[in-house]
C-alpha positions in Angstrom: 4.2 -23.7 -14.8 2.2 -21.4 -17.1 0.7 -18.6 -15.0 -1.8 -16.0 -16.0 -1.7 -12.8 -14.0 -4.4 -10.0 -14.1 -2.8 -6.7 -13.4 -5.0 -3.8 -14.4 -2.4 -1.5 -12.9 1.2 -2.4 -13.8 4.2 -0.2 -14.3 7.9 -0.5 -13.6 9.6 2.0 -11.3 6.4 2.9 -9.5 5.0 2.4 -6.0 1.4 1.7 -5.0 -0.8 -0.3 -7.3 1.4 -0.1 -10.5 4.4 -1.2 -8.5 2.5 -4.2 -7.1 1.5 -5.4 -10.5 4.9 -5.0 -12.1 7.0 -6.5 -9.3 4.8 -9.5 -8.6 4.8 -10.4 -12.3 8.5 -9.9 -12.7 9.5 -11.9 -9.6 7.1 -14.8 -10.5 8.6 -14.9 -14.0 11.9 -16.0 -12.4 10.2 -19.4 -11.7 7.4 -19.8 -14.3 6.2 -18.7 -17.7 4.0 -15.7 -17.0 1.4 -13.9 -19.1 0.2 -10.6 -17.8 -3.2 -9.0 -18.7 -2.9 -5.2 -18.4 -3.9 -1.9 -20.1 -1.9 -0.1 -22.8 -3.0 3.5 -22.1 -0.8 4.2 -19.0 2.1 1.8 -19.2 2.7 -0.1 -22.4 5.5 2.1 -23.7 7.2 2.2 -20.2 6.9 -1.6 -19.8 8.3 -2.3 -23.3 11.2 0.1 -22.8 12.0 -1.5 -19.5 11.9 -5.0 -21.0 14.3 -3.9 -23.8 16.7 -2.6 -21.2 16.3 -5.5 -18.8 14.8 -8.5 -20.6 12.7 -11.0 -18.7 12.4 -14.0 -21.1 9.5 -15.7 -19.3 7.4 -12.5 -19.0 4.8 -11.8 -21.7 2.3 -8.9 -21.7 -1.1 -8.9 -23.3 -2.5 -5.4 -23.7 -6.1 -4.6 -24.3 -8.7 -2.0 -23.3 -12.3 -1.3 -23.9 -12.9 -0.5 -27.6 -15.5 2.3 -26.7 -13.4 3.7 -23.8 -9.7 3.4 -24.5 -8.4 6.0 -22.0 -9.1 4.7 -18.5 -8.3 8.1 -17.1 -11.1 9.8 -19.0 -13.9 11.0 -16.7 -11.8 11.1 -13.6 -9.3 9.0 -11.7 -11.9 7.9 -9.1 -15.4 7.1 -10.2 -14.6 6.9 -13.9 -11.6 4.6 -13.5 -13.5 2.3 -11.1 -16.3 1.8 -13.8 -13.6 1.3 -16.4 -11.9 -1.3 -14.1 -15.1 -3.2 -13.7 -15.9 -3.4 -17.4 -12.3 -4.2 -18.1 -12.5 -7.2 -15.8 -15.4 -8.6 -17.9 -13.4 -8.1 -21.0 -10.4 -9.8 -19.4 -12.4 -13.0 -19.0 -13.0 -13.3 -22.7 -9.4 -12.5 -23.5 -8.2 -15.0 -20.9 -10.5 -17.7 -22.1 -9.1 -17.4 -25.7 -5.6 -17.4 -24.3 -6.3 -20.5 -22.1 -7.5 -22.4 -25.2 -4.1 -21.7 -26.9 -1.7 -21.9 -23.9 -3.4 -24.1 -21.2 -2.6 -22.2 -18.1 -1.9 -24.1 -14.8 -3.2 -21.2 -12.6 -4.5 -17.7 -12.7 -3.8 -14.9 -10.2 -5.6 -11.6 -9.7 -3.0 -9.0 -8.5 -4.3 -5.5 -9.2 -6.3 -3.5 -8.4 -5.8 -4.5 -4.8 -9.6 -4.3 -4.1 -11.8 -6.9 -2.4 -15.1 -5.4 -3.3 -14.8 -5.8 -7.1 -15.0 -9.2 -8.9 -12.4 -10.9 -11.0 -14.1 -12.8 -13.7 -10.9 -14.8 -14.3 -12.2 -16.9 -11.4 -14.7 -18.4 -13.9 -11.9 -20.2 -15.8 -11.6 -23.9 -15.2 -8.3 -23.7 -13.5 -7.2 -22.8 -9.9 -7.7 -19.1 -9.1 -5.7 -17.1 -6.5 -7.1 -13.7 -5.4 -5.0 -11.0 -3.9 -3.6 -9.7 -1.8 -6.8 -7.5 -1.8 -7.6 -4.7 0.5 -10.0 -1.8 0.9 -11.9 -3.1 3.9 -10.4 -0.5 6.2 -12.4 2.5 7.6 -11.5 5.5 9.7 -12.9 4.9 13.1 -16.1 6.9 13.6 -14.6 8.8 16.6 -12.0 10.4 14.4 -14.6 11.8 12.0 -15.0 14.8 14.3 -11.8 16.3 12.8 -12.9 15.9 9.2 -14.2 18.7 7.0 -17.7 18.3 5.5 -16.1 17.3 2.2 -14.0 14.6 3.9 -17.0 13.2 5.7 -18.9 13.0 2.4 -15.9 11.2 0.9 -15.9 8.6 3.8 -19.7 8.1 3.4 -19.4 7.6 -0.3 -16.4 5.2 0.1 -18.4 3.1 2.6 -21.4 3.1 0.3 -19.4 2.0 -2.8 -17.8 -0.7 -0.7 -21.2 -1.9 0.6 -22.6 -2.0 -2.9 -19.6 -4.1 -4.0 -20.3 -6.5 -1.2 -23.8 -7.0 -2.6 -22.5 -7.8 -6.1 -23.1 -11.6 -6.7 -20.0 -11.7 -8.9 -17.9 -10.6 -5.9 -19.3 -13.6 -4.0 -18.7 -15.9 -7.0 -15.1 -14.6 -7.1 -14.7 -15.4 -3.4 -16.3 -18.8 -3.7 -14.2 -19.8 -6.8 -10.9 -18.7 -5.1 -8.7 -21.6 -4.2 -6.7 -19.2 -2.0 -7.2 -15.6 -0.9 -4.7 -13.1 0.5 -5.8 -9.9 2.3 -3.7 -6.9 3.1 -5.2 -6.1 6.5 -7.3 -7.5 9.3 -10.2 -5.3 8.4 -10.3 -6.7 4.9 -9.9 -10.2 6.2 -12.9 -9.8 8.5 -15.1 -8.7 5.5 -13.8 -11.7 3.4 -14.6 -14.1 6.3 -18.2 -12.8 6.2 -18.3 -13.9 2.6 -17.5 -17.4 3.6 -13.8 -17.4 2.8 -11.7 -19.7 5.0 -8.4 -20.3 3.2 -7.2 -16.8 3.9 -3.9 -15.2 5.1 -3.0 -11.6 5.8 0.1 -10.3 4.0 1.1 -6.8 2.9 0.6 -5.7 -0.6 3.8 -3.8 -0.7 7.4 -4.6 -1.1 10.8 -3.1 -1.8 13.3 -3.9 -4.5 16.7 -5.4 -3.5 18.3 -2.2 -4.9 16.1 0.0 -2.7 16.7 -2.0 0.4 20.5 -1.9 -0.3 20.5 1.8 -0.7 18.3 2.5 2.3 20.4 0.2 4.5 23.3 2.5 4.0 21.6 5.3 5.8 23.3 6.1 9.1 21.1 5.7 12.1 21.4 9.2 13.5 22.2 10.2 17.1 22.5 14.0 16.8 20.2 16.9 17.5 17.8 18.3 16.7 15.8 15.0 16.6 13.7 15.1 13.5 10.3 13.5 13.1 9.1 13.2 9.6 5.7 12.4 7.9 5.6 11.6 4.2 2.6 11.2 1.9 -0.4 12.9 0.4 -1.9 15.6 2.6 -5.4 14.0 2.9 -7.7 13.8 5.9 -7.4 10.1 6.3 -3.6 10.2 6.4 -4.0 11.5 10.0 -1.1 14.0 9.8 -3.2 16.4 12.0 -2.9 13.8 14.8 0.9 13.7 14.4 1.1 17.5 14.5 -1.1 17.7 17.6 1.0 15.0 19.3 4.2 16.8 18.5 2.8 20.0 20.1 1.7 18.0 23.1 5.1 16.3 23.5 6.7 19.8 23.7 10.2 18.4 23.3 13.2 20.7 23.1 15.7 20.2 20.3 13.2 18.6 17.9 11.7 19.4 14.5 8.8 18.0 12.6 9.0 17.7 8.8 5.9 17.2 6.6 6.6 16.1 3.0 3.8 15.9 0.5 1.0 17.9 -1.1 -2.7 17.7 -1.0 -6.0 19.4 -0.1 -5.4 19.3 3.6 -2.2 21.4 3.3 -3.8 24.7 4.3 -5.6 23.2 7.2 -2.5 21.6 8.5 -0.5 24.8 8.3 -3.3 26.7 10.1 -3.2 24.0 12.8 0.5 24.5 13.2 0.0 28.3 13.7 -2.9 27.7 16.1 -0.7 25.3 18.3 2.2 27.8 18.3 4.8 25.4 16.8 5.3 27.0 13.4 9.0 27.6 14.2 9.5 23.8 14.7 7.4 22.4 11.8 8.5 22.6 8.2 6.2 21.8 5.2 8.3 20.7 2.2 5.5 20.3 -0.3 5.4 17.6 -2.9 8.8 16.4 -3.9 10.3 13.7 -6.2 10.9 10.3 -4.5 14.7 10.8 -4.4 14.5 14.1 -2.7 11.9 12.7 -0.2 14.2 9.9 0.7 17.1 12.4 1.2 14.9 14.1 3.8 14.2 10.7 5.4 18.0 10.2 5.5 18.3 13.4 7.6 15.4 12.4 9.9 15.3 10.1 13.0 11.7 8.9 13.3 8.8 8.3 10.9 5.3 9.4 12.1 2.6 7.8 10.0 -0.8 8.0 11.8 -2.9 6.9 8.9 -6.5 6.1 9.6 -7.2 3.6 6.7 -4.1 2.6 4.7 -4.3 -0.7 2.9 -0.6 -0.5 2.2 1.8 2.0 3.7 4.9 1.7 1.6 6.5 4.6 3.5 6.6 2.5 6.6 8.7 -0.2 4.8 11.0 2.5 3.4 11.5 3.9 6.9 12.2 0.5 8.4 14.7 -0.3 5.6 16.4 3.0 6.4 16.7 2.1 10.1 14.1 4.6 11.3 11.6 3.6 14.0 8.0 4.0 13.0 5.2 5.5 15.0 1.8 4.5 13.5 -1.7 3.8 14.5 -2.7 0.2 15.1 -4.8 0.3 11.9 -4.6 -1.0 8.3 -1.4 -1.9 6.5 1.1 -0.2 8.8 -0.3 -2.4 11.7 0.7 -5.5 9.7 4.1 -4.2 8.8 5.3 -2.6 12.1 6.0 -4.7 15.2 6.8 -3.8 18.8 10.5 -4.4 17.9 10.4 -1.9 15.0 8.2 0.9 16.4 5.1 1.9 18.2 1.5 0.9 17.1 -0.8 3.3 18.9 -4.4 2.1 19.7 -7.0 4.3 17.8 -9.9 4.5 20.3 -10.5 8.2 20.0 -8.5 11.3 18.9 -7.5 12.7 22.3 -6.2 9.3 23.5 -4.4 8.6 20.2 -2.7 12.0 20.3 -1.6 11.5 23.9 -0.2 8.1 23.1 1.5 9.3 20.0 3.1 12.1 22.1 4.3 9.6 24.7 5.9 7.5 21.9 7.6 10.6 20.5 9.0 11.5 23.9 10.3 8.0 24.5 12.1 7.8 21.1 13.4 11.4 21.3 15.0 10.8 24.7 16.4 7.3 24.1 19.0 7.0 21.3 19.6 3.4 22.2 15.9 2.5 21.6 16.0 4.3 18.2 19.1 2.2 17.3 17.6 -1.1 18.4 14.3 -0.4 16.6 16.1 0.8 13.5 18.2 -2.4 13.3 15.2 -4.6 13.9 13.3 -2.7 11.2 16.0 -3.3 8.7 16.1 -7.0 9.5 12.3 -7.3 9.2 12.2 -5.7 5.8 15.1 -7.8 4.5 13.5 -11.1 5.7 9.9 -10.3 4.8 9.3 -7.4 2.4 11.8 -7.6 -0.4 10.2 -8.3 -3.8 12.6 -11.2 -4.1 11.3 -12.8 -1.0 7.7 -12.1 -2.0 8.4 -13.8 -5.4 9.8 -16.8 -3.6 6.7 -17.0 -1.4 4.3 -16.8 -4.4 6.3 -19.6 -6.1 5.7 -21.8 -3.0 2.0 -20.9 -3.0 1.6 -21.7 -6.6 3.1 -25.2 -6.2 0.8 -25.8 -3.2 -2.3 -24.7 -5.1 -1.6 -26.8 -8.2 -0.6 -29.8 -6.1 
């Protein structure tokens, strides 16, 4: 079939949004003739270099951006880029309409941004439209706001307001109505889409891992030595919940254990002050922001991933940890709650901070004291990633979906 993919963010060798755009397009091109709408400013040179090195004959890229605003990163990565994204979606419709007249696509698929509260005007084309997976419907439970700084609270309020405004946009509702099929990344997003009247909906993670990454991570030995190392990896932001993991580690008060925190961000100083306040500075190490390869080397030397994020649509790090045979301790929220099962880790209810910290601590104690449980969870995690979260499997699933939609 001839498939048109909208991937505002698309770049090989990346995680998060750019990785979703690139990997979905590349995998789908194994089965169909694929045209990808994307921007030139961030990724054209990288994409073209990758295609020269590893050609994908069925994969074609159509680059364009706003004539009056060519650099999408201008005026900020947050508000400025979101405005650029919205206007680019309008432009994408006219580019796609001209292409459709020439090529006659069988189906169009919006892939990135992975955002339910902005429209995709490609839904207006007279062919089946697939939306997603889209996310962004997740919120930090209000009880957890008590730990946030004033700036963090303003961020959460602004985020909720922008999302609410998006839900009032008639074009978002038109996108929902025109979608033959919708995929959501989390239960929270699915609930918001149901309120828009969507029924043909399924929850699937946005993220995946390459066959190469899964193969490399599967070679990591499942450790059975001491000290038992807990590790948290990611940007040090309030909603990542690392303060909850640190408090739980202090409450668990386990001998022969360490806690490694890998990443940089605005919460770094607050987290280090918390470690001093709790009297566990000698057992907690902050590694700062590191390249991915060095971060994975630290994962290799660790036993258990702690990822208490309060509103993650994705959670790539949980997939990487499971592929590496590491049990995952997360909150029963967002993307990690979709990825992690009772066989691969602990999903902690997020009713309020003291309860969550106490339950996180109990999970830490159980895993630290039971090497056999770490082994069984690690093996189950590897199997789950291999069967569900490789980009190859995701591509096969999209191929099946496309045939069902067109049929």
